[in-house]
C-alpha positions as CSV (number, residue, x, y, z in Angstrom):
1,X,-30.6,-39.5,4.1
2,X,-31.5,-36.4,2.1
3,X,-30.8,-34.2,5.1
4,X,-27.4,-35.7,5.5
5,X,-26.5,-35.0,1.9
6,X,-27.7,-31.4,2.4
7,X,-25.6,-30.9,5.5
8,X,-22.5,-32.4,3.7
9,X,-23.1,-30.1,0.7
10,X,-23.5,-27.1,2.9
11,X,-20.3,-27.9,4.8
12,X,-18.4,-28.5,1.6
13,X,-19.7,-25.3,0.1
14,X,-18.7,-23.3,3.2
15,X,-15.2,-24.8,3.3
16,X,-14.9,-24.0,-0.5
17,X,-16.0,-20.4,0.0
18,X,-13.6,-20.0,2.9
19,X,-10.8,-21.6,1.0
20,X,-11.4,-19.3,-2.0
21,X,-11.4,-16.3,0.3
22,X,-8.2,-17.4,2.0
23,X,-6.6,-18.1,-1.4
24,X,-7.5,-14.6,-2.7
25,X,-6.2,-13.0,0.5
26,X,-2.9,-14.9,0.3
27,X,-2.6,-13.9,-3.4
28,X,-2.9,-10.1,-2.8
29,X,-0.8,-10.0,0.4
30,X,2.7,-8.7,-0.3
31,X,5.6,-11.0,0.5
32,X,8.6,-10.0,2.7
33,X,10.6,-8.4,-0.1
34,X,7.7,-6.3,-1.2
35,X,7.0,-5.2,2.4
36,X,10.6,-4.1,2.8
37,X,10.5,-2.2,-0.5
38,X,7.3,-0.5,0.6
39,X,8.8,0.5,3.9
40,X,11.8,2.1,2.2
41,X,9.4,4.2,0.0
42,X,7.5,5.6,3.0
43,X,7.8,9.3,3.4
44,X,9.1,9.0,7.0
45,X,12.1,7.0,5.9
46,X,13.9,10.0,4.3
47,X,16.4,11.6,6.7
48,X,15.4,15.1,5.4
49,X,11.7,14.4,6.2
50,X,12.6,13.0,9.6
51,X,14.5,16.2,10.4
52,X,11.6,18.3,9.2
53,X,9.2,16.3,11.4
54,X,11.6,16.6,14.4
55,X,11.8,20.4,13.9
56,X,8.0,20.7,13.6
57,X,7.6,18.6,16.8
58,X,10.0,20.9,18.6
59,X,8.0,23.9,17.6
60,X,4.8,22.4,18.7
61,X,6.2,21.4,22.1
62,X,7.6,25.0,22.5
63,X,4.1,26.4,21.7
64,X,2.4,24.0,24.2
65,X,4.9,24.9,26.9
66,X,4.3,28.6,26.3
67,X,0.5,28.1,26.2
68,X,0.7,26.2,29.6
69,X,2.6,29.1,31.2
70,X,0.2,31.9,30.1
71,X,-3.5,32.8,30.8
72,X,-3.9,34.2,27.3
73,X,-6.2,32.4,24.8
74,X,-3.5,31.0,22.6
75,X,-6.1,29.7,20.1
76,X,-6.6,33.3,18.9
77,X,-2.9,33.9,18.0
78,X,-1.7,33.9,14.5
79,X,0.6,31.2,13.1
80,X,3.6,31.2,13.5
81,X,3.7,32.7,16.9
82,X,5.9,35.7,17.6
83,X,7.2,36.3,21.1
């Protein structure tokens, strides 16, 4: 009888701890409106920053293409590369 009470208390305690954890997790998770607001504030959402990133990616791809076509050690070149 005592072991049954101990098992029941343990199960109730575990469920309580798990419920508390789930409740705290649900309390700190942002809702849909907050998620949309956060997404708008991300640095990548600005058109200017997207254009800058696109330009940088184009430069990197150009450098990689040039590096693939040469036998020179391109790691020793100064930045930005001059042709």
